[in-house]
N, C-alpha and C positions, 0 to 999 in steps of 0.2 A: 835607857830610853830618854829620850829628850824631852821637855815639859815647856812648850812654847806658847807665846801670845802672839795671836795675827790681831792686826790694828791697820788703819788706813793711815795715811802719814802725807806731810806736805809734799814730799819729792820723790823719796823711795819708800816702798813696802814697807810698812811697819813690821817686823818680825823679830822677834826676841825671844833668848833662851832664860827661861825665869830664873833668876840670882846668876846671870852670865852676861848678858847684854846682847845686842844686835847679832842677827843672823842672818849672811846671805841663803836666800831659797835655793840657789842652785848648788849650794854645798850640800844639801840635803839629797841630790840627785833626783828631785822631782822631775816629772816628765815637762817635756817642754810646752805642751799645749795648756798643763796645770798654770806653769809659771807665768804664761801669756794671758792666761784668765786672770791669774791674781794682777798682775801688772795694769790690765783694762780696769777691773773693778778699783784698784788705788786711784787711778786718774779719773773714775767717774766720781768717785765719794770726794775728791778735793776742793769742790765747792762747798760741801756741805762744811768741811773744816774751817773755812774761812768765815761761816756765818758767826753772828753774836748768838747769845741763847735765846733772847727775843726773835730772831729771825728763823732759830731753828724749832721754835715752838709754833710756827704758823702750819695749819692744815697742810698746805702743800709740802713744806720741807718736811713735815712728820710722815707723811706717805713715801717720800723719797727715802728717808732715812730708814724705814722698816723695809722698803725693797732692796737696799744696799745692804742692809744688815741680813736678811735673809740669804741674799747671795754671798755674803761675806761668811756665814757660817756653814753654808754649803761647801766653798772653798776651803775653809779650816778642815772640815771634814774629809774632803779629797786630799788634803794636805796629809794628813796624820794617815789616810789608808795607801795613797800613791808613792809616797817617799820611800826611799830604798831604806833609810834610817828609821829605826822606830820611832815614835813621837807622838806626845797627846798634845793636841792644839786647844786654846784657850780661844774666845774670840772678845773683842774688844770692841764696841761701839764709839765711834769717834762722834758719830751724832748725839748720842744719848750719854759721854762723857761717863763709859761705867761697862763693865763685864757684862754680856747678855748671854742668856741661852734661849734655846727654841721655847720654852715655857714662859718667857715675858712675851712673846706674840701670840701664843694660844689662850690670852686670858680674856 
């Protein structure tokens, strides 16, 4: 089983194998629709990545980060369940600069 971390990145999707480095999502034999959704999510997240901490703290940015993070967690779940290779996927929020789970948004 692979242990992966999903995060947005400046250019390419940030997918890494814990302790081993970057992973190309195509190497996991993920369905093309999922790969497309991951790439679209990454592109949508890129403006947030470029923001300063102060900019990220604004109400509008926080709402956008929350929306993107929930979408990212859904994609991480899909990646774990739809990939041909068995894997667990942790989600890292580039907007919050730390790993998060759904519990964070349910408080």
